N, C-alpha and C positions, 0 to 999 in steps of 0.2 A: 163122573168124569170123561168125556170124547175126546176123540184124536180123529185131525185133520190135517191132512196135506194138502202145503201149495207150493204147485210148480212154476217156479220163477226163473227156469231156463234158456238162453236166451231173450233176457230183460236188459236193458239197458240201463247203468245207472245215470237215477236212484228207485230203478223202479223196484228192484230184491226188497228196499228198504222199506219205500211208503208202501208195499200189496204186505209186509210180513205187521209192518206197524196197523193198516185196517185189522190184520186173522185176530192180530191180539185184541184190537178192542170190541172186535166181532164177537171172542171166545172168552165167555164168561169161566170157564174151567176146563181144562182138559188139555191134549199134549199138542201141540203144532210141529209139524214135519214140515220146514221150508228146506224144497232142492233148487240148486243152485249149480250153475257150469265152470265157475269160474274162482279162482283165489279170490283177487280181492272182492266179493260180492259175499264170498265165507266170511270174509274179515266184518266186513261192513254190517252184515246181520247179523254178528254173534255180537260186537259190542254197542249195537243197539239194545239186542236183550241186556246187554250185562248194565247197560245205560238205564233200564226202564226195569232192573231187578231182579231178572228171570237167568237162571242157569240156562245154558246152551249146551249142547253134548253136538256131538261134530264125527259123522260116519260118512269116509269116503267107498261108492262103490260105483261102478265102473266108470272111474274118474268124473262123476259128479259128486255134490257133497248135497248130506242130507244134515240136515239142522234143525234137532230134536228141541223144541221149546216148551217146558210145563208151566201152565197158569192154575193158577190156586193156591184156596188156604196152605201159608208152608211153603211155597217155594220158591218165595222170596230171597232172593241172597241176601247177607249181611254186607255192609258197603266196606270195600274193601281198608283193611286199617294201612294199609301201606301210600295207598293214594292221599293219604291225609297228609303227609307233608307239609312243612312249612314252606314258604316260596317266598320270592321275591315280586310274584306275579300281581297285577291288579283286577280289571275287569273291563282294561280298554282291548278293543280288538281290532287291527289292521290286516286290510283287504288289497292282496298285492299282485296286479292283474301283469304286471309285465317285466323284465331283469333286468330293468335301467327306474331310471327315478328322476319323472317329468317328461314333457314334451320338448323336441327339437334335436339337438346332436345327441346322438346316441352315444357317444365317447361321453360327452360329461355327464350323460345320462346314466353310463356305467361307474364313473367317480362318485356321483350323486348317492345312487346306491348302496356303495360301498361306504362311506362316509355318515349316511344315514343308520346301516345298521349298528356302525362301529360306536355311534354317541347311544345307538338306543339303550349299550349297556350300559352307559353312563347315568340315566333316566332311571330316580321310581316314582312311582311303583312301575317296574315292568311290565309289558302290554300281557293281556292272560293268554290272547290266542294271537297266533301268524296265520292266514289261512292264503294260500296262493294258488293262480288262477291262469289260466292261459299260459304263455311264457314267465310267467313269474315261478312257474315251480322249477327254471334250469335254476333258481336260485339254492335249490335241497341235494341239487346231483353233486355228483364228484365233478371234481375239476372247479365250480361255484367259485365264484371269485369272494364270497361272504357265507364259502363255508364255516371256519374255522368261529363267526360273531353267530351264526345262528346255531352251533352246537353247543356254545355258552349259555345260549339262552335259553335254549331245550334242558341242560343241564339245570340252569336255576326256576323255573317249573312252566318256563314259557310253552303253550303246545304249539306244535309246527303241522301245519296241516298241506298237505298236497292235493288237488283235483286227480284222483286218478282216470279221468279222460281224457284230462290235458296232458300228464305222462305218457299215455296211451299214442294218442294223436304223434307229439314228438319223437317215442321209442326211446322213453327215455325211466321205463319204469324197474327197469332192472340197478340203474344206476344212484335210484336216491338213497342219500347219505345221513341227513337227517329228518329227523320228524315219521310222522305217519301218512299214510294213504288214505285219501278220503272219499267221499261221495256229494253230490248237489246237496241232499236229503241234509246231509249233517254241517254243510256252509251254511245254508240257507237256518235253517235254528239255528246257527251260532251269530248268523247276522241278526236277524232278529231278536235276539233275547241279551244283546250286550250293544252297547256305544262304541258306533266300529267307521273306521275311517279306508276310504280307497285312498290306496294310492297308485 
């Protein structure tokens, strides 16, 4: 087994995940240590490793995260049985790019997005994932007019993912109240692997 160090400090999203993916693909067996300099990158890399059946141990040194991933025989993780719960979610993905619905009157758009989310609770199957980009991330934060609906959807098995870069832009990362913060790599992967409707 060989050891490899990959320095992803200073990389913007989704750089750390893409670099980690390449390092894993290029390594047949061994330990890969990914170094990142922020919490979101650390979370994205560890989730990527877990999604590919690889364990990831995190150590903090001098304010940086050192993520150790071991690839090789016997290193695959068992599928987390807790994730295999029955849900009402289907395979539809909604990509929401604004905090209103439709074009034209912002006031009408605010009414429509609330009506959409409320009605979505009554439809089966529910979507598998709701992706939120740009101003759409405002729907997942404290004070959102559809926070109750999104929280209910999440409790029923719908994955709610907000773009981390977008949350940073609007300075809302600390106010996220439902779902998870994600990166562009995961967003693209989700869109390409599923039937997606953009709103």
